[in-house]
C-alpha positions in Angstrom: 37.1 -17.0 -241.8 34.7 -14.8 -239.9 34.2 -17.5 -237.1 37.9 -17.8 -236.6 38.4 -14.0 -236.3 35.6 -13.9 -233.9 37.1 -16.8 -231.8 40.6 -15.1 -231.7 39.1 -11.9 -230.5 37.1 -13.9 -227.7 40.3 -15.7 -226.6 42.2 -12.4 -226.6 39.7 -10.9 -224.5 39.7 -13.6 -222.0 43.6 -13.6 -221.7 43.4 -9.8 -221.1 40.9 -10.2 -218.2 43.1 -12.8 -216.6 46.0 -10.5 -216.7 44.0 -7.8 -215.0 42.8 -10.3 -212.3 46.4 -11.4 -211.7 47.7 -8.0 -211.4 45.0 -6.8 -209.1 45.6 -10.0 -206.9 49.1 -9.1 -206.7 48.3 -5.5 -205.6 45.9 -6.7 -203.0 48.5 -9.3 -201.5 51.2 -6.5 -201.6 49.0 -4.0 -199.8 48.0 -6.8 -197.4 51.7 -7.4 -196.5 52.5 -3.6 -196.3 49.5 -3.4 -193.8 51.0 -6.2 -191.6 54.3 -4.2 -191.3 52.5 -1.0 -190.1 52.9 -0.2 -186.4 49.9 -0.8 -184.3 48.1 2.1 -182.7 48.5 0.6 -179.2 50.7 2.4 -176.9 54.1 0.7 -176.2 54.8 -0.5 -172.9 56.8 1.9 -170.7 60.4 1.2 -170.0 59.9 1.8 -166.2 56.7 0.7 -164.6 56.7 3.5 -162.1 58.4 6.8 -161.5 59.7 5.8 -158.1 61.6 3.2 -159.9 63.6 5.3 -162.2 67.4 5.2 -161.7 69.0 7.8 -159.9 72.5 9.1 -160.9 74.4 11.3 -158.4 76.3 14.0 -160.3 79.0 16.2 -158.7 77.9 19.6 -157.9 80.8 21.1 -160.0 83.6 19.7 -162.1 87.1 19.4 -161.1 90.3 19.6 -163.1 94.0 18.8 -162.4 95.9 21.6 -160.7 98.5 21.9 -163.5 98.7 22.3 -167.2 101.9 20.4 -167.7 102.4 16.6 -168.0 103.3 16.3 -164.2 103.6 12.6 -162.9 102.0 11.2 -159.6 104.8 10.7 -157.3 103.0 9.2 -154.4 99.7 7.6 -153.5 97.1 8.3 -150.9 97.2 6.0 -147.9 93.8 4.1 -147.9 94.9 1.5 -145.3 96.5 -0.8 -147.7 100.1 -1.2 -146.3 101.1 -3.1 -149.6 101.0 0.2 -151.5 104.7 1.4 -150.6 104.3 4.9 -152.3 101.4 5.7 -149.8 104.0 5.4 -146.8 106.6 8.2 -146.5 109.7 7.8 -144.5 110.8 11.0 -142.7 113.8 11.0 -140.1 113.5 7.3 -139.7 109.7 7.0 -139.0 107.2 5.8 -141.8 104.0 7.8 -141.9 100.7 7.4 -143.7 100.8 9.7 -146.9 97.6 12.0 -146.5 97.5 13.4 -150.0 99.2 12.9 -153.4 102.6 14.5 -154.7 103.0 15.5 -158.3 106.2 16.3 -160.0 107.4 17.4 -163.3 111.1 16.7 -164.1 112.1 18.6 -160.9 110.8 22.0 -162.5 108.7 24.7 -161.0 105.3 24.5 -162.8 102.3 26.7 -162.4 99.6 25.8 -160.1 95.8 26.2 -160.6 92.7 25.6 -158.4 91.0 22.5 -159.2 87.7 24.5 -159.3 86.2 27.8 -158.3 86.4 28.6 -154.6 87.4 30.8 -151.8 90.9 31.0 -150.2 90.6 30.2 -146.6 94.4 30.6 -145.6 97.8 31.1 -146.9 100.6 30.0 -144.5 104.0 28.5 -144.0 104.4 24.9 -142.7 107.5 23.8 -141.1 107.5 20.6 -142.9 105.1 21.0 -146.2 106.4 24.5 -147.0 104.3 27.3 -148.3 100.5 26.3 -148.5 97.3 27.5 -149.7 93.9 26.1 -148.4 90.8 26.7 -150.6 87.2 25.9 -150.0 85.6 24.3 -153.1 82.0 23.8 -152.3 82.0 20.9 -149.5 85.8 20.1 -150.2 88.6 21.9 -148.4 91.7 21.4 -150.5 95.2 22.2 -149.3 97.9 22.9 -152.0 101.5 22.5 -150.4 105.2 22.6 -151.3 104.6 25.9 -153.1 106.5 28.9 -154.2 105.6 32.4 -155.8 102.1 32.4 -154.2 99.8 34.8 -156.1 96.7 34.8 -153.8 95.7 35.9 -150.2 93.2 34.9 -147.6 89.5 35.5 -148.4 90.1 35.8 -152.2 87.8 34.0 -154.7 89.5 32.1 -157.2 88.5 30.5 -160.5 90.1 27.4 -162.4 92.1 29.3 -165.0 93.7 31.5 -162.4 97.4 30.9 -161.5 97.6 30.7 -157.6 101.4 29.7 -157.3 104.2 27.4 -158.6 105.4 24.1 -157.5 108.3 24.3 -155.0 110.2 22.4 -152.5 109.5 21.3 -148.8 111.4 19.6 -146.0 109.0 16.7 -145.7 109.8 15.4 -149.3 113.3 16.7 -150.1 113.8 13.7 -152.2 111.1 15.0 -154.8 112.6 18.3 -155.4 110.1 20.8 -157.0 106.6 19.3 -156.7 103.1 19.9 -155.5 101.5 18.1 -152.6 97.6 18.1 -152.6 95.5 17.3 -149.7 91.6 16.9 -149.7 89.2 17.0 -146.8 85.3 16.6 -146.7 83.6 17.2 -143.4 87.2 17.3 -141.7 87.8 13.6 -143.1 90.8 13.1 -145.5 89.8 11.6 -148.8 91.8 10.4 -151.7 92.4 13.5 -154.0 91.8 11.2 -157.0 88.1 11.0 -156.1 87.9 14.6 -157.3 90.6 14.8 -159.8 89.4 11.8 -161.7 86.0 13.3 -162.3 
């Protein structure tokens, strides 16, 4: 009976050691797998090989906004040389002319006009065809707001975007549009599509 008990104790001791070895083996394997997932200390490769190859994004020097706060609709397009765009050609007294700006209207109503950006008023004047006009220097852009009424600014005045400068009115050149705003943009004395600014 004593020998049986001794043998039982010995077998139990062996099984206990086997369990310890198995548990330790699993721990070692687990730590080894974890070590494989750790990031290496080597520095990652740069996205760009050289500073000279970094992409350059040109940002406008200032932001521009629409010159009104109502849901005015574009009534004409800027003539860019594509004669298929009929709204960019205006008929006046039997002659068809390329449209040098864009017209905006709002249900034939007068609506408030604001500068597209901060700037300086270069001149306020009357044009025989375009009606009352304001020309404002916005950085490198010279913008003329035409077909106006109730002008609120004068030549030499500084203006900001939330400042009302006039209201949309009527002119002789586009009688068919009724009350509307006509806007023309120049850069270095060259006419450009106003949407190049207003879409920014």
